C-alpha positions, 0 to 999 in steps of 0.5 A: 723031815717036817716043815720046821725041820726044813726051816731050822736047816734053812735058817742055818744055811742062809744065815738069814731071817729074811723072807722075800714076799712075792706080791707081783702087781702088774701095774708095777712090772718093768716096762720091758716085761709088761707085754710078755704073756708070762710077765708075772712069772718072769718078774718073780723068777728074776726076783727069786734068782737074784734074792735067793742068796740072801733069803731063808724063804719066799712067800708068794701072796696068792691074791696077786697071781689069781687077780692077774689070772696067773695061777698057772704061773704061780705053779711054775714059780713054786716048782722053779724055786724047789728045783733051782733053790732047794732048801728055800721053803715056800710059804703060800700066803692064802689066809684061808679059813673055812669049815672042815670039808671046804678046808680040805679042799683049800689044803689040797690046793695049797699043798697038792696043786701049788706044792707049797711047803707051808701056808697061812690060815685064818683061825677064827673059825676054831680048831675044826677049820684048822685040823684038815690042814694038819693031815699033811704032816710034812707041811707048816701051817701059820695061823693069823695071830697079831696082824700087821694092819692097824685094823687088826686091833678092832678084834684081835685086841678084845678082852676074852676072859682076862687076856686079849684075843691074840693072846688066846690064839697064841696060847691055843696054838702053842698048846692043845692045837699043836699036837703035831707040832706043825703050827706057827703064828703070823705076828706083825713087826708093826706091833713089837710089844705084842710080838714080845708078848706072843713070844713069851707065850709060845716060847721057840715056835716059829713066827712069820713076821710081816711089816718091815719095809713098806709097812714101816716095821722097825728091824731093831725093835722086831728082833729085840721082841721076837728073837732068832726063830723068825721068818721076817717078811719084806715084800714091796721094799724089795720087789720094787727097789728098782723099776728099770731093766736092772730091777732084779739087781736093785732087788738083790741089793735091797735084800742083802741090806735087809738081811744084813740089818736083821743080822746086826740086830740079832748080834747085839745084846 
């Protein structure tokens, strides 16, 4: 089964669009974990185990692990998710983008070392920088399209021959670049009008949608714009819902509330 077949099964099994982002900041870990040599793993494992009933996927952000010298803990964490929560895809948020030979090595890092099911990739060096990722035919590749940060408008909204740059990326990703059917797009919840425009261009292509929660994206507007085939990510609002020894229980409550809000929005006409 390819990644998007796995994602379809995960959506159905979980009854959820929620993806829990794993961005472990050592300065924000609960005090009772902070001194542990495996503190990053212990924190994320507890979050994963507590929120798994409410999530369709998990999205570790590689920079948080690398900055904490915790790459091996990331490997262990992804192995834990695959073993203990089978059917929950892991999307490695790496945002890599480089020429072909280097892209091959980044792809090996994501798919062989970390065993991620999908990865985020920067498409702005063109198709030859994306093609090496597609050699792993059972994995997914999410291209940055309309990102959730305000500065994304600096380039992504530029006019390129009568359409905006993010629209051109969407059109290429849904058309000539997607011969293998492995591509999806990253589109921020903070720009629902642009999200609706991308959905109109790409049809049923899966969209990874960050920006709800701490970034302020509105769930109702997001679901109205993007429809059901979304992986809607929330990171800090779930990870740091609690700061004490009951942090995992607080994260579970936040994840459940977010899942229910997404369900309710999806059920409305």
